[in-house]
C-alpha positions as CSV (number, residue, x, y, z in Angstrom):
1,M,-5.9,31.4,-23.3
2,A,-9.4,31.9,-24.7
3,S,-12.1,29.3,-24.3
4,L,-13.4,27.9,-27.6
5,D,-17.0,27.8,-26.6
6,T,-17.5,31.2,-24.9
7,G,-14.6,33.3,-26.1
8,R,-13.8,34.5,-22.5
9,L,-10.4,34.3,-20.9
10,E,-9.7,31.3,-18.7
11,T,-7.7,33.2,-16.2
12,G,-10.7,34.2,-14.0
13,F,-11.8,33.0,-10.7
14,F,-13.5,29.8,-12.1
15,A,-12.1,28.6,-15.3
16,S,-14.8,26.9,-17.4
17,D,-12.9,23.6,-17.5
18,A,-12.5,23.5,-13.7
19,W,-16.1,24.6,-13.2
20,T,-17.4,21.9,-15.6
21,W,-15.4,19.2,-13.9
22,W,-16.4,20.1,-10.4
23,Q,-20.1,20.6,-11.3
24,A,-20.1,17.1,-12.8
25,K,-19.2,15.8,-9.3
26,R,-21.8,17.8,-7.4
27,L,-24.7,15.3,-7.6
28,R,-22.5,12.5,-6.3
29,Y,-21.3,14.8,-3.5
30,N,-24.8,15.7,-2.5
31,L,-25.9,12.0,-2.6
32,M,-23.0,11.1,-0.3
33,L,-23.9,13.9,2.1
34,A,-27.6,12.9,2.2
35,G,-26.6,9.2,2.7
36,S,-24.1,10.0,5.5
37,G,-26.7,12.3,7.2
38,W,-29.3,9.5,7.2
39,A,-26.8,6.9,8.4
40,A,-25.6,9.1,11.2
41,Y,-29.2,9.8,12.3
42,F,-29.9,6.0,12.4
43,V,-26.7,5.3,14.3
44,A,-27.6,8.0,16.9
45,V,-31.2,6.6,17.3
46,G,-29.8,3.0,17.5
47,L,-27.3,4.1,20.1
48,N,-30.0,5.6,22.3
49,Y,-32.2,2.5,22.0
50,G,-29.2,0.3,22.6
51,F,-28.4,2.0,25.8
52,G,-32.1,1.9,27.0
53,H,-32.8,5.5,26.3
54,P,-35.8,5.6,23.9
55,V,-35.7,8.7,21.8
56,W,-39.4,9.1,21.2
57,R,-42.6,8.3,23.1
58,D,-44.6,7.6,20.0
59,W,-44.5,7.7,16.2
60,R,-45.6,11.4,16.1
61,G,-42.5,12.4,18.1
62,G,-40.3,10.3,15.8
63,L,-41.9,11.8,12.7
64,G,-41.6,15.4,14.0
65,M,-38.0,14.9,15.1
66,T,-37.1,13.3,11.8
67,I,-38.6,16.1,9.8
68,F,-36.9,18.8,12.0
69,L,-33.5,17.2,11.8
70,G,-33.9,16.5,8.1
71,T,-34.6,20.2,7.5
72,V,-31.6,21.2,9.6
73,W,-29.5,18.8,7.6
74,L,-30.7,20.3,4.3
75,V,-29.5,23.7,5.5
76,I,-26.2,22.3,6.5
77,M,-25.9,20.6,3.1
78,G,-26.5,24.1,1.6
79,F,-23.5,25.4,3.5
80,A,-21.5,22.4,2.4
81,N,-22.4,23.1,-1.2
82,V,-21.0,26.7,-0.8
83,A,-17.8,25.2,0.6
84,F,-17.8,22.8,-2.4
85,L,-16.9,25.9,-4.5
86,L,-13.5,25.9,-2.8
87,G,-12.4,23.1,-5.2
88,P,-12.5,25.1,-8.4
89,A,-11.6,28.4,-6.6
90,V,-8.4,27.0,-5.1
91,E,-7.6,25.4,-8.5
92,G,-7.9,28.8,-10.1
93,W,-5.7,30.5,-7.4
94,V,-3.0,27.8,-7.1
95,K,-2.9,26.7,-10.7
96,P,-1.5,23.3,-9.9
97,P,1.0,21.8,-12.4
98,D,-0.9,18.4,-12.3
99,V,-4.5,19.5,-12.5
100,A,-5.9,16.0,-12.8
101,R,-4.1,14.9,-9.6
102,Y,-5.2,18.0,-7.8
103,R,-8.8,17.4,-8.7
104,R,-8.8,13.8,-7.7
105,T,-7.1,14.5,-4.4
106,A,-9.1,17.6,-3.5
107,W,-12.3,15.9,-4.5
108,A,-11.6,12.8,-2.4
109,M,-10.6,14.9,0.6
110,G,-13.7,17.1,0.4
111,L,-16.0,14.2,-0.2
112,W,-14.8,11.9,2.6
113,G,-14.2,14.8,5.0
114,S,-17.8,16.0,4.4
115,A,-19.2,12.4,4.8
116,V,-17.5,12.0,8.2
117,V,-18.9,15.3,9.7
118,P,-22.4,14.0,10.4
119,F,-21.0,11.2,12.5
120,I,-19.6,13.7,15.0
121,F,-23.1,13.9,16.6
122,P,-23.5,10.1,17.2
123,L,-19.9,10.0,18.5
124,V,-20.5,12.7,21.0
125,Q,-23.8,11.1,21.9
126,F,-22.0,7.7,22.4
127,A,-19.5,9.4,24.8
128,L,-22.4,10.9,26.8
129,L,-24.3,7.6,26.9
130,I,-21.2,5.8,28.2
131,A,-20.7,8.6,30.8
132,K,-24.3,8.1,32.0
133,S,-23.9,4.4,32.3
């Protein structure tokens, strides 16, 4: 089937309809990743202070660590955005009979799965803090 706006075939790797739908969700995905990264960072810092293990000696250490971890998180978000391309790619490969349902389900699984990943760090840190206590 040919696309009305570009005249190209829609049987390729990324059909324009799928690409448009997934790209419309990308900003929300990135905002969720950024928010979950910040939340996990604050949970980790709070856990350390809660267990009596201050993370920084002064504000300079806090600022430096925050900038460093923020930069690392941006790189990880870049990789997550590459993985985000699996949504339209799998849709093109599988060609699900109910495209709307596939998109909703795949989107929700990817979004919430990605939002949980940053909390692995505070979870491991929590286990280590309990083991030290």
